[in-house]
C-alpha positions in Angstrom: 43.9 56.4 209.8 45.0 55.2 207.1 46.5 57.1 204.2 46.1 56.4 200.2 49.0 57.7 198.1 48.8 58.6 194.2 52.3 57.7 192.6 52.9 58.6 189.0 55.2 56.4 186.7 58.6 57.0 188.3 56.8 56.1 191.9 56.7 59.5 193.0 53.9 61.1 194.7 51.5 63.2 192.8 51.1 67.2 194.1 47.8 66.9 195.6 47.7 63.2 195.5 47.8 62.2 199.6 44.8 61.2 201.2 44.0 60.1 204.8 40.7 57.9 204.4 37.8 55.7 206.6 36.3 53.2 205.0 33.4 54.9 204.4 35.6 57.7 202.4 38.0 55.6 200.2 35.4 54.5 197.3 35.4 58.4 196.5 39.1 59.1 197.6 39.9 56.6 195.0 38.1 57.5 192.6 38.9 61.6 193.4 42.8 59.7 192.7 41.9 58.2 189.4 40.7 61.9 188.1 44.1 63.2 189.7 46.2 60.6 187.7 44.4 61.8 183.9 44.7 65.1 184.8 48.3 64.9 185.8 49.2 63.0 183.3 47.1 65.1 180.7 49.6 67.7 181.9 52.6 65.4 181.8 51.7 63.9 178.6 54.9 65.7 176.3 56.6 63.3 178.7 55.4 60.0 177.6 53.0 59.4 181.1 49.6 57.7 180.8 47.0 57.5 183.8 47.2 53.3 182.9 51.1 53.5 184.7 49.5 55.2 187.4 49.0 53.3 191.0 47.0 54.1 193.8 48.7 52.5 197.5 47.2 52.8 201.2 49.8 53.7 203.8 49.1 52.6 206.9 49.1 55.2 209.5 52.4 54.1 211.5 54.6 55.0 208.6 52.6 58.4 207.7 54.5 58.7 211.6 57.6 58.0 210.8 57.9 60.4 207.5 56.6 62.8 209.6 59.2 61.8 211.9 61.7 62.5 209.7 59.8 65.8 207.8 60.5 67.2 211.4 64.3 66.2 212.1 65.6 67.3 208.4 64.3 71.1 208.7 
């Protein structure tokens, strides 16, 4: 299953900004990530973060598997 990731203005994945989705959960997941972007930007407003500068990207399952393998080999 694909995953949505919320990226901050610097391109980093926001903590808790990863959600595995199905076709029926994607709309709610995107709304939840927009809310998270607003909250995260508020927390980091002193650094100039604005929720309009956050991006939601879709990550295919194949990429997630490679990321998981890298994490295991680094440990």
